[in-house]
C-alpha positions as YAML, in Angstrom:
chain: A
units: angstrom
residues:
- id: 1
  name: GLN
  ca: [32.78, 12.59, 149.08]
- id: 2
  name: VAL
  ca: [31.17, 16.26, 148.86]
- id: 3
  name: GLN
  ca: [28.73, 16.04, 146.35]
- id: 4
  name: LEU
  ca: [25.97, 19.22, 145.07]
- id: 5
  name: ALA
  ca: [23.09, 18.27, 143.07]
- id: 6
  name: GLU
  ca: [20.68, 21.18, 141.33]
- id: 7
  name: SER
  ca: [16.82, 21.28, 141.34]
- id: 8
  name: GLY
  ca: [13.97, 23.19, 140.38]
- id: 9
  name: GLY
  ca: [15.10, 24.76, 136.92]
- id: 10
  name: GLY
  ca: [12.64, 25.11, 133.90]
- id: 11
  name: SER
  ca: [11.29, 27.44, 131.68]
- id: 12
  name: VAL
  ca: [9.03, 30.14, 133.15]
- id: 13
  name: GLN
  ca: [7.67, 33.51, 131.30]
- id: 14
  name: ALA
  ca: [9.03, 37.11, 131.86]
- id: 15
  name: GLY
  ca: [7.61, 37.84, 135.51]
- id: 16
  name: GLY
  ca: [7.34, 35.08, 137.34]
- id: 17
  name: SER
  ca: [9.49, 32.95, 139.59]
- id: 18
  name: LEU
  ca: [11.21, 29.60, 140.53]
- id: 19
  name: ARG
  ca: [12.68, 27.97, 143.46]
- id: 20
  name: LEU
  ca: [16.08, 26.71, 142.69]
- id: 21
  name: SER
  ca: [17.21, 24.02, 145.22]
- id: 22
  name: CYS
  ca: [21.29, 22.23, 146.24]
- id: 23
  name: ALA
  ca: [20.23, 19.41, 148.25]
- id: 24
  name: ALA
  ca: [24.31, 18.97, 149.73]
- id: 25
  name: SER
  ca: [25.69, 15.24, 150.47]
- id: 26
  name: GLY
  ca: [29.32, 14.37, 152.44]
- id: 27
  name: TYR
  ca: [29.15, 17.97, 154.27]
- id: 28
  name: MET
  ca: [26.49, 20.27, 156.12]
- id: 29
  name: THR
  ca: [25.36, 22.86, 154.92]
- id: 30
  name: SER
  ca: [25.48, 24.59, 158.39]
- id: 31
  name: THR
  ca: [29.10, 23.99, 158.50]
- id: 32
  name: PHE
  ca: [30.75, 25.55, 155.08]
- id: 33
  name: GLY
  ca: [32.38, 28.31, 155.12]
- id: 34
  name: CYS
  ca: [30.58, 29.88, 152.23]
- id: 35
  name: MET
  ca: [28.23, 28.77, 149.65]
- id: 36
  name: ALA
  ca: [26.55, 30.32, 146.61]
- id: 37
  name: TRP
  ca: [24.69, 30.32, 143.20]
- id: 38
  name: PHE
  ca: [26.48, 31.18, 139.80]
- id: 39
  name: ARG
  ca: [24.88, 31.07, 136.41]
- id: 40
  name: GLN
  ca: [26.78, 31.27, 132.86]
- id: 41
  name: ALA
  ca: [24.81, 31.71, 129.90]
- id: 42
  name: PRO
  ca: [25.58, 31.16, 126.20]
- id: 43
  name: GLY
  ca: [29.19, 32.87, 125.13]
- id: 44
  name: LYS
  ca: [29.59, 34.93, 128.66]
- id: 45
  name: GLU
  ca: [31.66, 34.15, 131.66]
- id: 46
  name: ARG
  ca: [30.33, 33.02, 134.70]
- id: 47
  name: GLU
  ca: [28.72, 35.22, 136.98]
- id: 48
  name: GLY
  ca: [28.05, 35.38, 140.74]
- id: 49
  name: VAL
  ca: [24.46, 35.32, 141.58]
- id: 50
  name: ALA
  ca: [24.17, 34.93, 145.44]
- id: 51
  name: VAL
  ca: [25.93, 34.28, 148.43]
- id: 52
  name: ILE
  ca: [25.59, 32.90, 151.80]
- id: 53
  name: HIS
  ca: [28.00, 33.14, 154.91]
- id: 54
  name: LEU
  ca: [28.33, 30.07, 157.27]
- id: 55
  name: TYR
  ca: [26.57, 33.16, 159.95]
- id: 56
  name: GLY
  ca: [24.00, 33.72, 157.21]
- id: 57
  name: GLY
  ca: [25.13, 37.27, 155.92]
- id: 58
  name: THR
  ca: [24.43, 37.24, 152.07]
- id: 59
  name: SER
  ca: [25.13, 39.35, 148.69]
- id: 60
  name: TYR
  ca: [23.93, 39.95, 145.41]
- id: 61
  name: GLY
  ca: [24.78, 40.06, 141.98]
- id: 62
  name: GLU
  ca: [23.91, 44.06, 140.87]
- id: 63
  name: SER
  ca: [21.37, 42.86, 138.48]
- id: 64
  name: VAL
  ca: [19.62, 40.23, 140.94]
- id: 65
  name: LYS
  ca: [18.99, 42.40, 143.50]
- id: 66
  name: GLY
  ca: [15.93, 42.92, 144.84]
- id: 67
  name: ARG
  ca: [14.61, 39.89, 142.81]
- id: 68
  name: PHE
  ca: [16.71, 37.11, 143.74]
- id: 69
  name: SER
  ca: [16.81, 35.72, 147.35]
- id: 70
  name: ILE
  ca: [19.55, 32.59, 148.82]
- id: 71
  name: SER
  ca: [18.92, 30.87, 151.90]
- id: 72
  name: LYS
  ca: [19.75, 27.86, 153.48]
- id: 73
  name: ASP
  ca: [17.81, 24.99, 155.32]
- id: 74
  name: ASN
  ca: [20.03, 23.70, 157.19]
- id: 75
  name: ALA
  ca: [17.94, 20.82, 158.45]
- id: 76
  name: LYS
  ca: [17.55, 20.00, 155.59]
- id: 77
  name: ASN
  ca: [21.33, 20.15, 154.28]
- id: 78
  name: THR
  ca: [20.09, 22.64, 151.70]
- id: 79
  name: LEU
  ca: [20.64, 25.65, 149.43]
- id: 80
  name: TYR
  ca: [17.77, 27.45, 147.89]
- id: 81
  name: LEU
  ca: [18.11, 30.35, 145.71]
- id: 82
  name: GLN
  ca: [14.09, 32.00, 145.13]
- id: 83
  name: MET
  ca: [14.06, 33.95, 141.53]
- id: 84
  name: ASN
  ca: [10.67, 36.33, 141.33]
- id: 85
  name: SER
  ca: [10.20, 39.23, 138.17]
- id: 86
  name: LEU
  ca: [12.72, 37.11, 136.16]
- id: 87
  name: LYS
  ca: [13.40, 38.27, 132.63]
- id: 88
  name: PRO
  ca: [14.80, 37.07, 129.35]
- id: 89
  name: GLU
  ca: [18.54, 38.18, 130.59]
- id: 90
  name: ASP
  ca: [18.37, 35.41, 133.61]
- id: 91
  name: THR
  ca: [18.58, 32.50, 131.40]
- id: 92
  name: ALA
  ca: [21.48, 30.65, 131.67]
- id: 93
  name: MET
  ca: [22.04, 27.43, 133.50]
- id: 94
  name: TYR
  ca: [22.85, 28.05, 137.38]
- id: 95
  name: TYR
  ca: [25.19, 26.34, 139.21]
- id: 96
  name: CYS
  ca: [25.40, 25.53, 143.28]
- id: 97
  name: ALA
  ca: [28.70, 26.29, 144.57]
- id: 98
  name: ALA
  ca: [30.71, 25.88, 148.26]
- id: 99
  name: ASP
  ca: [33.94, 25.84, 149.48]
- id: 100
  name: LYS
  ca: [34.87, 24.77, 153.15]
- id: 101
  name: GLY
  ca: [37.07, 27.68, 153.93]
- id: 102
  name: ILE
  ca: [36.14, 30.46, 156.61]
- id: 103
  name: ARG
  ca: [36.04, 34.41, 156.00]
- id: 104
  name: TYR
  ca: [36.25, 35.66, 159.24]
- id: 105
  name: GLY
  ca: [35.90, 39.04, 157.70]
- id: 106
  name: GLY
  ca: [31.54, 37.53, 157.28]
- id: 107
  name: ASN
  ca: [32.34, 38.32, 153.32]
- id: 108
  name: CYS
  ca: [31.67, 35.18, 150.91]
- id: 109
  name: PRO
  ca: [33.53, 36.42, 147.34]
- id: 110
  name: HIS
  ca: [31.40, 36.13, 144.04]
- id: 111
  name: ASP
  ca: [34.92, 34.93, 142.39]
- id: 112
  name: SER
  ca: [34.21, 31.57, 141.00]
- id: 113
  name: SER
  ca: [37.78, 30.09, 141.65]
- id: 114
  name: GLU
  ca: [36.92, 30.81, 145.53]
- id: 115
  name: TYR
  ca: [35.29, 27.90, 145.49]
- id: 116
  name: ASN
  ca: [35.62, 24.04, 145.38]
- id: 117
  name: TYR
  ca: [32.95, 22.09, 145.20]
- id: 118
  name: TRP
  ca: [30.41, 22.63, 142.14]
- id: 119
  name: GLY
  ca: [26.94, 20.77, 140.90]
- id: 120
  name: GLN
  ca: [26.21, 19.95, 137.33]
- id: 121
  name: GLY
  ca: [24.01, 22.82, 136.99]
- id: 122
  name: THR
  ca: [20.27, 23.46, 136.21]
- id: 123
  name: GLN
  ca: [18.96, 25.41, 133.23]
- id: 124
  name: VAL
  ca: [16.52, 28.60, 134.00]
- id: 125
  name: THR
  ca: [15.19, 29.81, 130.47]
- id: 126
  name: VAL
  ca: [12.74, 32.62, 130.55]
- id: 127
  name: SER
  ca: [10.13, 33.51, 128.10]
- id: 128
  name: SER
  ca: [9.28, 37.35, 126.72]
...
């Protein structure tokens, strides 16, 4: 049974940093086709923040480019999201997601419907 568990959320002032972690169990991060971070703020749709392909390629949402970085440590079976220069508009529930399917084009989708496994989420609050 695949399980994803996020941690690392919290409250921070604008300009600060946080690192989110997503510990996987029941399946190896080294073999998921795609892993991703999504976020959802109250009253808004779920938004793709960052994705990482099985072969290591990454891509980011426009609003976080240059500030966030996605990575994974296969030895620890954990996905990370390093968030720097945080802004109040980054406030949201952040979710880890994964899918076993391999995209041979090397690109992972930012569409939440493409991911079959989800964590429970961790709250990030950025104050001005």
